[in-house]
PDB file of the backbone (N, CA, C, O) and the ligand in Angstrom, with CONECT records:
HET     ZN  A 101       1
ATOM      1  N   UNK A   1       6.555   1.954   7.768  1.00  0.00           N
ATOM      2  CA  UNK A   1       5.962   2.684   8.887  1.00  0.00           C
ATOM      3  C   UNK A   1       4.378   2.250   8.788  1.00  0.00           C
ATOM      4  O   UNK A   1       3.744   2.331   7.737  1.00  0.00           O
ATOM      5  N   UNK A   2       3.874   1.817   9.931  1.00  0.00           N
ATOM      6  CA  UNK A   2       2.539   1.330   9.857  1.00  0.00           C
ATOM      7  C   UNK A   2       1.426   2.400   9.665  1.00  0.00           C
ATOM      8  O   UNK A   2       1.530   3.491  10.226  1.00  0.00           O
ATOM      9  N   UNK A   3       0.442   2.119   8.936  1.00  0.00           N
ATOM     10  CA  UNK A   3      -0.760   2.915   8.830  1.00  0.00           C
ATOM     11  C   UNK A   3      -1.987   2.294   9.553  1.00  0.00           C
ATOM     12  O   UNK A   3      -2.337   1.146   9.276  1.00  0.00           O
ATOM     13  N   UNK A   4      -2.599   2.990  10.414  1.00  0.00           N
ATOM     14  CA  UNK A   4      -3.709   2.372  11.084  1.00  0.00           C
ATOM     15  C   UNK A   4      -4.954   3.343  10.826  1.00  0.00           C
ATOM     16  O   UNK A   4      -4.929   4.568  10.705  1.00  0.00           O
ATOM     17  N   UNK A   5      -6.071   2.462  10.772  1.00  0.00           N
ATOM     18  CA  UNK A   5      -7.367   3.061  10.573  1.00  0.00           C
ATOM     19  C   UNK A   5      -8.075   3.164  11.871  1.00  0.00           C
ATOM     20  O   UNK A   5      -8.176   2.185  12.611  1.00  0.00           O
ATOM     21  N   UNK A   6      -8.590   4.376  12.179  1.00  0.00           N
ATOM     22  CA  UNK A   6      -9.253   4.669  13.459  1.00  0.00           C
ATOM     23  C   UNK A   6     -10.638   5.150  13.266  1.00  0.00           C
ATOM     24  O   UNK A   6     -10.966   5.762  12.249  1.00  0.00           O
ATOM     25  N   UNK A   7     -11.472   4.874  14.253  1.00  0.00           N
ATOM     26  CA  UNK A   7     -12.808   5.474  14.336  1.00  0.00           C
ATOM     27  C   UNK A   7     -12.791   6.399  15.669  1.00  0.00           C
ATOM     28  O   UNK A   7     -12.416   5.974  16.761  1.00  0.00           O
ATOM     29  N   UNK A   8     -13.214   7.619  15.453  1.00  0.00           N
ATOM     30  CA  UNK A   8     -13.242   8.490  16.624  1.00  0.00           C
ATOM     31  C   UNK A   8     -14.544   8.220  17.551  1.00  0.00           C
ATOM     32  O   UNK A   8     -15.673   8.262  17.064  1.00  0.00           O
ATOM     33  N   UNK A   9     -14.341   7.977  18.739  1.00  0.00           N
ATOM     34  CA  UNK A   9     -15.483   7.714  19.622  1.00  0.00           C
ATOM     35  C   UNK A   9     -16.234   8.967  19.859  1.00  0.00           C
ATOM     36  O   UNK A   9     -17.403   8.886  20.236  1.00  0.00           O
ATOM     37  N   UNK A  10     -15.662  10.141  19.669  1.00  0.00           N
ATOM     38  CA  UNK A  10     -16.288  11.344  20.144  1.00  0.00           C
ATOM     39  C   UNK A  10     -17.191  11.887  18.983  1.00  0.00           C
ATOM     40  O   UNK A  10     -18.322  12.281  19.267  1.00  0.00           O
ATOM     41  N   UNK A  11     -16.758  11.924  17.727  1.00  0.00           N
ATOM     42  CA  UNK A  11     -17.601  12.446  16.633  1.00  0.00           C
ATOM     43  C   UNK A  11     -17.967  11.416  15.517  1.00  0.00           C
ATOM     44  O   UNK A  11     -18.755  11.718  14.621  1.00  0.00           O
ATOM     45  N   UNK A  12     -17.374  10.194  15.598  1.00  0.00           N
ATOM     46  CA  UNK A  12     -17.668   9.214  14.620  1.00  0.00           C
ATOM     47  C   UNK A  12     -16.877   9.228  13.377  1.00  0.00           C
ATOM     48  O   UNK A  12     -17.030   8.334  12.546  1.00  0.00           O
ATOM     49  N   UNK A  13     -16.041  10.192  13.201  1.00  0.00           N
ATOM     50  CA  UNK A  13     -15.120  10.243  12.087  1.00  0.00           C
ATOM     51  C   UNK A  13     -14.260   9.055  11.943  1.00  0.00           C
ATOM     52  O   UNK A  13     -13.743   8.546  12.937  1.00  0.00           O
ATOM     53  N   UNK A  14     -14.066   8.553  10.665  1.00  0.00           N
ATOM     54  CA  UNK A  14     -13.105   7.481  10.470  1.00  0.00           C
ATOM     55  C   UNK A  14     -11.976   7.963   9.560  1.00  0.00           C
ATOM     56  O   UNK A  14     -12.217   8.547   8.503  1.00  0.00           O
ATOM     57  N   UNK A  15     -10.764   7.711   9.981  1.00  0.00           N
ATOM     58  CA  UNK A  15      -9.578   8.170   9.241  1.00  0.00           C
ATOM     59  C   UNK A  15      -8.480   7.111   9.457  1.00  0.00           C
ATOM     60  O   UNK A  15      -8.507   6.209  10.294  1.00  0.00           O
ATOM     61  N   UNK A  16      -7.455   7.389   8.512  1.00  0.00           N
ATOM     62  CA  UNK A  16      -6.292   6.609   8.539  1.00  0.00           C
ATOM     63  C   UNK A  16      -5.093   7.509   8.907  1.00  0.00           C
ATOM     64  O   UNK A  16      -5.058   8.653   8.454  1.00  0.00           O
ATOM     65  N   UNK A  17      -4.136   7.062   9.686  1.00  0.00           N
ATOM     66  CA  UNK A  17      -3.056   7.840  10.000  1.00  0.00           C
ATOM     67  C   UNK A  17      -1.821   7.037  10.239  1.00  0.00           C
ATOM     68  O   UNK A  17      -1.909   5.865  10.604  1.00  0.00           O
ATOM     69  N   UNK A  18      -0.591   7.669  10.033  1.00  0.00           N
ATOM     70  CA  UNK A  18       0.616   7.057  10.407  1.00  0.00           C
ATOM     71  C   UNK A  18       0.809   7.185  11.835  1.00  0.00           C
ATOM     72  O   UNK A  18       0.536   8.243  12.404  1.00  0.00           O
ATOM     73  N   UNK A  19       1.296   6.098  12.501  1.00  0.00           N
ATOM     74  CA  UNK A  19       1.566   6.201  13.979  1.00  0.00           C
ATOM     75  C   UNK A  19       3.057   5.937  14.203  1.00  0.00           C
ATOM     76  O   UNK A  19       3.594   4.854  13.974  1.00  0.00           O
ATOM     77  N   UNK A  20       3.639   6.962  14.643  1.00  0.00           N
ATOM     78  CA  UNK A  20       5.016   6.791  15.131  1.00  0.00           C
ATOM     79  C   UNK A  20       5.023   6.300  16.547  1.00  0.00           C
ATOM     80  O   UNK A  20       4.113   6.623  17.310  1.00  0.00           O
ATOM     81  N   UNK A  21       6.047   5.507  16.942  1.00  0.00           N
ATOM     82  CA  UNK A  21       6.098   5.017  18.269  1.00  0.00           C
ATOM     83  C   UNK A  21       6.308   6.311  19.263  1.00  0.00           C
ATOM     84  O   UNK A  21       7.062   7.237  18.961  1.00  0.00           O
ATOM     85  N   UNK A  22       5.658   6.272  20.312  1.00  0.00           N
ATOM     86  CA  UNK A  22       5.744   7.345  21.294  1.00  0.00           C
ATOM     87  C   UNK A  22       4.831   8.459  21.044  1.00  0.00           C
ATOM     88  O   UNK A  22       4.889   9.428  21.801  1.00  0.00           O
ATOM     89  N   UNK A  23       3.984   8.442  20.064  1.00  0.00           N
ATOM     90  CA  UNK A  23       3.054   9.508  19.794  1.00  0.00           C
ATOM     91  C   UNK A  23       1.690   8.949  19.934  1.00  0.00           C
ATOM     92  O   UNK A  23       1.545   7.729  19.864  1.00  0.00           O
ATOM     93  N   UNK A  24       0.617   9.779  20.137  1.00  0.00           N
ATOM     94  CA  UNK A  24      -0.707   9.406  20.264  1.00  0.00           C
ATOM     95  C   UNK A  24      -1.562  10.157  19.146  1.00  0.00           C
ATOM     96  O   UNK A  24      -1.603  11.386  19.084  1.00  0.00           O
ATOM     97  N   UNK A  25      -2.233   9.322  18.279  1.00  0.00           N
ATOM     98  CA  UNK A  25      -2.907   9.998  17.243  1.00  0.00           C
ATOM     99  C   UNK A  25      -4.200  10.628  17.810  1.00  0.00           C
ATOM    100  O   UNK A  25      -4.716  10.184  18.835  1.00  0.00           O
ATOM    101  N   UNK A  26      -4.689  11.624  17.154  1.00  0.00           N
ATOM    102  CA  UNK A  26      -5.921  12.272  17.488  1.00  0.00           C
ATOM    103  C   UNK A  26      -6.852  12.469  16.320  1.00  0.00           C
ATOM    104  O   UNK A  26      -6.419  12.314  15.178  1.00  0.00           O
ATOM    105  N   UNK A  27      -8.043  12.786  16.530  1.00  0.00           N
ATOM    106  CA  UNK A  27      -9.115  12.983  15.490  1.00  0.00           C
ATOM    107  C   UNK A  27      -8.717  14.284  14.652  1.00  0.00           C
ATOM    108  O   UNK A  27      -8.452  15.322  15.259  1.00  0.00           O
ATOM    109  N   UNK A  28      -8.680  14.231  13.373  1.00  0.00           N
ATOM    110  CA  UNK A  28      -8.490  15.320  12.582  1.00  0.00           C
ATOM    111  C   UNK A  28      -9.675  16.402  12.600  1.00  0.00           C
ATOM    112  O   UNK A  28      -9.514  17.530  12.134  1.00  0.00           O
ATOM    113  N   UNK A  29     -10.808  15.992  13.142  1.00  0.00           N
ATOM    114  CA  UNK A  29     -11.933  16.872  13.135  1.00  0.00           C
ATOM    115  C   UNK A  29     -12.034  17.446  14.577  1.00  0.00           C
ATOM    116  O   UNK A  29     -12.014  18.671  14.702  1.00  0.00           O
ATOM    117  N   UNK A  30     -12.138  16.663  15.657  1.00  0.00           N
ATOM    118  CA  UNK A  30     -12.347  17.190  16.910  1.00  0.00           C
ATOM    119  C   UNK A  30     -11.178  17.012  17.807  1.00  0.00           C
ATOM    120  O   UNK A  30     -11.272  17.381  18.978  1.00  0.00           O
ATOM    121  N   UNK A  31     -10.125  16.498  17.376  1.00  0.00           N
ATOM    122  CA  UNK A  31      -8.790  16.354  18.095  1.00  0.00           C
ATOM    123  C   UNK A  31      -8.952  15.487  19.410  1.00  0.00           C
ATOM    124  O   UNK A  31      -8.142  15.539  20.336  1.00  0.00           O
ATOM    125  N   UNK A  32     -10.019  14.728  19.401  1.00  0.00           N
ATOM    126  CA  UNK A  32     -10.156  13.795  20.509  1.00  0.00           C
ATOM    127  C   UNK A  32      -9.110  12.607  20.397  1.00  0.00           C
ATOM    128  O   UNK A  32      -8.795  12.098  19.322  1.00  0.00           O
ATOM    129  N   UNK A  33      -8.652  12.257  21.522  1.00  0.00           N
ATOM    130  CA  UNK A  33      -7.790  10.934  21.462  1.00  0.00           C
ATOM    131  C   UNK A  33      -8.610   9.783  21.912  1.00  0.00           C
ATOM    132  O   UNK A  33      -8.041   8.713  22.127  1.00  0.00           O
ATOM    133  N   UNK A  34      -9.789   9.889  22.061  1.00  0.00           N
ATOM    134  CA  UNK A  34     -10.677   8.732  22.320  1.00  0.00           C
ATOM    135  C   UNK A  34     -10.915   7.883  21.013  1.00  0.00           C
ATOM    136  O   UNK A  34     -11.995   7.966  20.429  1.00  0.00           O
ATOM    137  N   UNK A  35     -10.045   7.179  20.618  1.00  0.00           N
ATOM    138  CA  UNK A  35     -10.179   6.458  19.330  1.00  0.00           C
ATOM    139  C   UNK A  35     -10.213   5.023  19.434  1.00  0.00           C
ATOM    140  O   UNK A  35      -9.654   4.453  20.372  1.00  0.00           O
ATOM    141  N   UNK A  36     -10.890   4.344  18.446  1.00  0.00           N
ATOM    142  CA  UNK A  36     -10.903   2.871  18.400  1.00  0.00           C
ATOM    143  C   UNK A  36     -10.110   2.350  17.163  1.00  0.00           C
ATOM    144  O   UNK A  36     -10.531   2.569  16.027  1.00  0.00           O
ATOM    145  N   UNK A  37      -9.013   1.691  17.382  1.00  0.00           N
ATOM    146  CA  UNK A  37      -8.121   1.214  16.368  1.00  0.00           C
ATOM    147  C   UNK A  37      -8.957   0.190  15.578  1.00  0.00           C
ATOM    148  O   UNK A  37      -9.589  -0.657  16.209  1.00  0.00           O
ATOM    149  N   UNK A  38      -8.995   0.218  14.292  1.00  0.00           N
ATOM    150  CA  UNK A  38      -9.685  -0.670  13.473  1.00  0.00           C
ATOM    151  C   UNK A  38      -8.871  -1.797  12.774  1.00  0.00           C
ATOM    152  O   UNK A  38      -9.150  -2.987  12.916  1.00  0.00           O
ATOM    153  N   UNK A  39      -7.914  -1.371  12.062  1.00  0.00           N
ATOM    154  CA  UNK A  39      -7.084  -2.328  11.383  1.00  0.00           C
ATOM    155  C   UNK A  39      -5.886  -1.625  10.833  1.00  0.00           C
ATOM    156  O   UNK A  39      -5.871  -0.404  10.679  1.00  0.00           O
ATOM    157  N   UNK A  40      -4.804  -2.467  10.516  1.00  0.00           N
ATOM    158  CA  UNK A  40      -3.579  -2.068   9.973  1.00  0.00           C
ATOM    159  C   UNK A  40      -3.704  -2.225   8.443  1.00  0.00           C
ATOM    160  O   UNK A  40      -3.691  -3.346   7.934  1.00  0.00           O
ATOM    161  N   UNK A  41      -3.837  -0.994   7.644  1.00  0.00           N
ATOM    162  CA  UNK A  41      -3.911  -1.093   6.265  1.00  0.00           C
ATOM    163  C   UNK A  41      -2.487  -1.649   5.689  1.00  0.00           C
ATOM    164  O   UNK A  41      -2.436  -2.384   4.703  1.00  0.00           O
ATOM    165  N   UNK A  42      -1.467  -1.266   6.334  1.00  0.00           N
ATOM    166  CA  UNK A  42      -0.174  -1.710   5.865  1.00  0.00           C
ATOM    167  C   UNK A  42       0.047  -3.285   5.897  1.00  0.00           C
ATOM    168  O   UNK A  42       0.625  -3.903   5.003  1.00  0.00           O
ATOM    169  N   UNK A  43      -0.510  -3.869   7.087  1.00  0.00           N
ATOM    170  CA  UNK A  43      -0.541  -5.363   7.215  1.00  0.00           C
ATOM    171  C   UNK A  43      -1.342  -6.040   6.208  1.00  0.00           C
ATOM    172  O   UNK A  43      -0.919  -7.074   5.692  1.00  0.00           O
ATOM    173  N   UNK A  44      -2.602  -5.476   5.848  1.00  0.00           N
ATOM    174  CA  UNK A  44      -3.453  -6.101   4.963  1.00  0.00           C
ATOM    175  C   UNK A  44      -2.802  -6.000   3.638  1.00  0.00           C
ATOM    176  O   UNK A  44      -2.835  -7.030   2.966  1.00  0.00           O
ATOM    177  N   UNK A  45      -2.260  -5.039   3.163  1.00  0.00           N
ATOM    178  CA  UNK A  45      -1.650  -5.012   1.809  1.00  0.00           C
ATOM    179  C   UNK A  45      -0.421  -5.928   1.766  1.00  0.00           C
ATOM    180  O   UNK A  45      -0.218  -6.519   0.706  1.00  0.00           O
ATOM    181  N   UNK A  46       0.355  -6.102   2.703  1.00  0.00           N
ATOM    182  CA  UNK A  46       1.562  -6.932   2.824  1.00  0.00           C
ATOM    183  C   UNK A  46       1.208  -8.421   2.647  1.00  0.00           C
ATOM    184  O   UNK A  46       2.081  -9.178   2.221  1.00  0.00           O
ATOM    185  N   UNK A  47       0.057  -8.857   2.928  1.00  0.00           N
ATOM    186  CA  UNK A  47      -0.352 -10.199   3.089  1.00  0.00           C
ATOM    187  C   UNK A  47      -0.727 -10.815   1.714  1.00  0.00           C
ATOM    188  O   UNK A  47      -0.914 -12.027   1.606  1.00  0.00           O
ATOM    189  N   UNK A  48      -0.838  -9.927   0.624  1.00  0.00           N
ATOM    190  CA  UNK A  48      -1.313 -10.316  -0.615  1.00  0.00           C
ATOM    191  C   UNK A  48      -0.319 -10.825  -1.625  1.00  0.00           C
ATOM    192  O   UNK A  48      -0.668 -11.084  -2.777  1.00  0.00           O
ATOM    193  N   UNK A  49       0.973 -10.975  -1.180  1.00  0.00           N
ATOM    194  CA  UNK A  49       2.053 -11.333  -2.090  1.00  0.00           C
ATOM    195  C   UNK A  49       2.472 -12.846  -2.120  1.00  0.00           C
ATOM    196  O   UNK A  49       3.560 -13.191  -2.582  1.00  0.00           O
ATOM    197  N   UNK A  50       1.604 -13.690  -1.634  1.00  0.00           N
ATOM    198  CA  UNK A  50       2.039 -15.053  -1.556  1.00  0.00           C
ATOM    199  C   UNK A  50       1.810 -15.667  -2.968  1.00  0.00           C
ATOM    200  O   UNK A  50       0.878 -15.284  -3.674  1.00  0.00           O
ATOM    201  N   UNK A  51       2.705 -16.650  -3.367  1.00  0.00           N
ATOM    202  CA  UNK A  51       2.600 -17.365  -4.639  1.00  0.00           C
ATOM    203  C   UNK A  51       1.243 -18.126  -4.645  1.00  0.00           C
ATOM    204  O   UNK A  51       0.795 -18.591  -3.597  1.00  0.00           O
ATOM    205  N   UNK A  52       0.646 -18.238  -5.733  1.00  0.00           N
ATOM    206  CA  UNK A  52      -0.657 -18.835  -5.912  1.00  0.00           C
ATOM    207  C   UNK A  52      -0.508 -20.288  -6.033  1.00  0.00           C
ATOM    208  O   UNK A  52       0.215 -20.750  -6.915  1.00  0.00           O
ATOM    209  N   UNK A  53      -1.168 -21.078  -5.172  1.00  0.00           N
ATOM    210  CA  UNK A  53      -1.179 -22.574  -5.280  1.00  0.00           C
ATOM    211  C   UNK A  53      -1.990 -22.951  -6.516  1.00  0.00           C
ATOM    212  O   UNK A  53      -2.890 -22.168  -6.820  1.00  0.00           O
ATOM    213  N   UNK A  54      -1.819 -23.965  -7.225  1.00  0.00           N
ATOM    214  CA  UNK A  54      -2.515 -24.370  -8.402  1.00  0.00           C
ATOM    215  C   UNK A  54      -4.011 -24.569  -8.138  1.00  0.00           C
ATOM    216  O   UNK A  54      -4.813 -24.235  -9.010  1.00  0.00           O
ATOM    217  N   UNK A  55      -4.425 -25.093  -6.984  1.00  0.00           N
ATOM    218  CA  UNK A  55      -5.792 -25.477  -6.701  1.00  0.00           C
ATOM    219  C   UNK A  55      -6.591 -24.259  -6.407  1.00  0.00           C
ATOM    220  O   UNK A  55      -7.800 -24.370  -6.611  1.00  0.00           O
ATOM    221  N   UNK A  56      -6.153 -23.122  -5.968  1.00  0.00           N
ATOM    222  CA  UNK A  56      -6.982 -22.032  -5.457  1.00  0.00           C
ATOM    223  C   UNK A  56      -6.887 -20.847  -6.235  1.00  0.00           C
ATOM    224  O   UNK A  56      -7.622 -19.901  -5.955  1.00  0.00           O
ATOM    225  N   UNK A  57      -5.994 -20.766  -7.273  1.00  0.00           N
ATOM    226  CA  UNK A  57      -5.799 -19.548  -8.086  1.00  0.00           C
ATOM    227  C   UNK A  57      -5.132 -18.441  -7.241  1.00  0.00           C
ATOM    228  O   UNK A  57      -4.827 -18.555  -6.054  1.00  0.00           O
ATOM    229  N   UNK A  58      -4.959 -17.411  -7.979  1.00  0.00           N
ATOM    230  CA  UNK A  58      -4.189 -16.203  -7.407  1.00  0.00           C
ATOM    231  C   UNK A  58      -4.921 -15.377  -6.428  1.00  0.00           C
ATOM    232  O   UNK A  58      -4.293 -14.811  -5.533  1.00  0.00           O
ATOM    233  N   UNK A  59      -6.228 -15.262  -6.532  1.00  0.00           N
ATOM    234  CA  UNK A  59      -6.974 -14.467  -5.714  1.00  0.00           C
ATOM    235  C   UNK A  59      -6.967 -12.970  -6.009  1.00  0.00           C
ATOM    236  O   UNK A  59      -7.668 -12.208  -5.343  1.00  0.00           O
ATOM    237  N   UNK A  60      -6.222 -12.562  -6.952  1.00  0.00           N
ATOM    238  CA  UNK A  60      -6.167 -11.105  -7.257  1.00  0.00           C
ATOM    239  C   UNK A  60      -5.988 -10.877  -8.815  1.00  0.00           C
ATOM    240  O   UNK A  60      -5.473  -9.841  -9.236  1.00  0.00           O
ATOM    241  N   UNK A  61      -6.456 -11.937  -9.698  1.00  0.00           N
ATOM    242  CA  UNK A  61      -6.135 -11.727 -11.059  1.00  0.00           C
ATOM    243  C   UNK A  61      -7.213 -10.743 -11.774  1.00  0.00           C
ATOM    244  O   UNK A  61      -6.977 -10.324 -12.907  1.00  0.00           O
ATOM    245  N   UNK A  62      -8.358 -10.398 -11.112  1.00  0.00           N
ATOM    246  CA  UNK A  62      -9.268  -9.626 -11.743  1.00  0.00           C
ATOM    247  C   UNK A  62     -10.083 -10.388 -12.757  1.00  0.00           C
ATOM    248  O   UNK A  62     -10.700  -9.758 -13.615  1.00  0.00           O
ATOM    249  N   UNK A  63     -10.126 -11.716 -12.713  1.00  0.00           N
ATOM    250  CA  UNK A  63     -10.919 -12.443 -13.550  1.00  0.00           C
ATOM    251  C   UNK A  63     -12.422 -12.226 -13.436  1.00  0.00           C
ATOM    252  O   UNK A  63     -12.901 -12.239 -12.302  1.00  0.00           O
ATOM    253  N   UNK A  64     -13.273 -12.013 -14.553  1.00  0.00           N
ATOM    254  CA  UNK A  64     -14.689 -11.707 -14.418  1.00  0.00           C
ATOM    255  C   UNK A  64     -15.453 -12.759 -13.580  1.00  0.00           C
ATOM    256  O   UNK A  64     -16.498 -12.411 -13.030  1.00  0.00           O
ATOM    257  N   UNK A  65     -15.013 -13.977 -13.455  1.00  0.00           N
ATOM    258  CA  UNK A  65     -15.739 -14.943 -12.693  1.00  0.00           C
ATOM    259  C   UNK A  65     -15.525 -14.864 -11.134  1.00  0.00           C
ATOM    260  O   UNK A  65     -16.140 -15.553 -10.320  1.00  0.00           O
ATOM    261  N   UNK A  66     -14.529 -13.889 -10.825  1.00  0.00           N
ATOM    262  CA  UNK A  66     -14.221 -13.795  -9.408  1.00  0.00           C
ATOM    263  C   UNK A  66     -12.846 -13.968  -9.114  1.00  0.00           C
ATOM    264  O   UNK A  66     -12.120 -14.504  -9.952  1.00  0.00           O
ATOM    265  N   UNK A  67     -12.373 -13.558  -7.962  1.00  0.00           N
ATOM    266  CA  UNK A  67     -10.983 -13.728  -7.554  1.00  0.00           C
ATOM    267  C   UNK A  67     -10.631 -15.190  -7.520  1.00  0.00           C
ATOM    268  O   UNK A  67     -11.370 -16.002  -6.964  1.00  0.00           O
ATOM    269  N   UNK A  68      -9.478 -15.539  -8.127  1.00  0.00           N
ATOM    270  CA  UNK A  68      -9.083 -16.948  -8.129  1.00  0.00           C
ATOM    271  C   UNK A  68      -9.579 -17.775  -9.166  1.00  0.00           C
ATOM    272  O   UNK A  68      -9.189 -18.929  -9.342  1.00  0.00           O
ATOM    273  N   UNK A  69     -10.561 -17.116  -9.958  1.00  0.00           N
ATOM    274  CA  UNK A  69     -11.120 -17.960 -11.119  1.00  0.00           C
ATOM    275  C   UNK A  69     -10.138 -18.410 -12.134  1.00  0.00           C
ATOM    276  O   UNK A  69     -10.384 -19.388 -12.839  1.00  0.00           O
ATOM    277  N   UNK A  70      -9.014 -17.723 -12.241  1.00  0.00           N
ATOM    278  CA  UNK A  70      -8.041 -18.057 -13.208  1.00  0.00           C
ATOM    279  C   UNK A  70      -7.455 -19.494 -13.156  1.00  0.00           C
ATOM    280  O   UNK A  70      -6.869 -19.991 -14.118  1.00  0.00           O
ATOM    281  N   UNK A  71      -7.649 -20.129 -11.973  1.00  0.00           N
ATOM    282  CA  UNK A  71      -7.161 -21.424 -11.746  1.00  0.00           C
ATOM    283  C   UNK A  71      -7.835 -22.399 -12.660  1.00  0.00           C
ATOM    284  O   UNK A  71      -7.228 -23.386 -13.077  1.00  0.00           O
ATOM    285  N   UNK A  72      -9.098 -22.140 -12.985  1.00  0.00           N
ATOM    286  CA  UNK A  72      -9.932 -23.111 -13.679  1.00  0.00           C
ATOM    287  C   UNK A  72      -9.681 -23.092 -15.206  1.00  0.00           C
ATOM    288  O   UNK A  72     -10.293 -23.871 -15.938  1.00  0.00           O
ATOM    289  N   UNK A  73      -8.723 -22.146 -15.719  1.00  0.00           N
ATOM    290  CA  UNK A  73      -8.444 -22.039 -17.041  1.00  0.00           C
ATOM    291  C   UNK A  73      -7.140 -22.555 -17.487  1.00  0.00           C
ATOM    292  O   UNK A  73      -6.724 -22.338 -18.626  1.00  0.00           O
ATOM    293  N   UNK A  74      -6.415 -23.308 -16.514  1.00  0.00           N
ATOM    294  CA  UNK A  74      -5.175 -23.857 -16.787  1.00  0.00           C
ATOM    295  C   UNK A  74      -5.284 -25.171 -17.390  1.00  0.00           C
ATOM    296  O   UNK A  74      -4.268 -25.797 -17.695  1.00  0.00           O
TER     297      UNK A  74
HETATM  298 ZN    ZN A 101     -13.542  13.234  16.304  1.00  0.00          ZN2+
END
């Protein structure tokens, strides 16, 4: 089920919410439905599982030299 991040155009609140088909999300503070969809957190998380090519590193190893730096230690 997708999770979307919204910004409320009425009060400026930013929040994440599950969106089921056929329903309209509203602001948890002022209950306005005047919202700007920002991004899908679900889609962002799902894109990080690709195998790491040798030349670019894994991008998520937490190496102190930065994401993907582990490639230089092989
Ligand atoms: Zn609001």
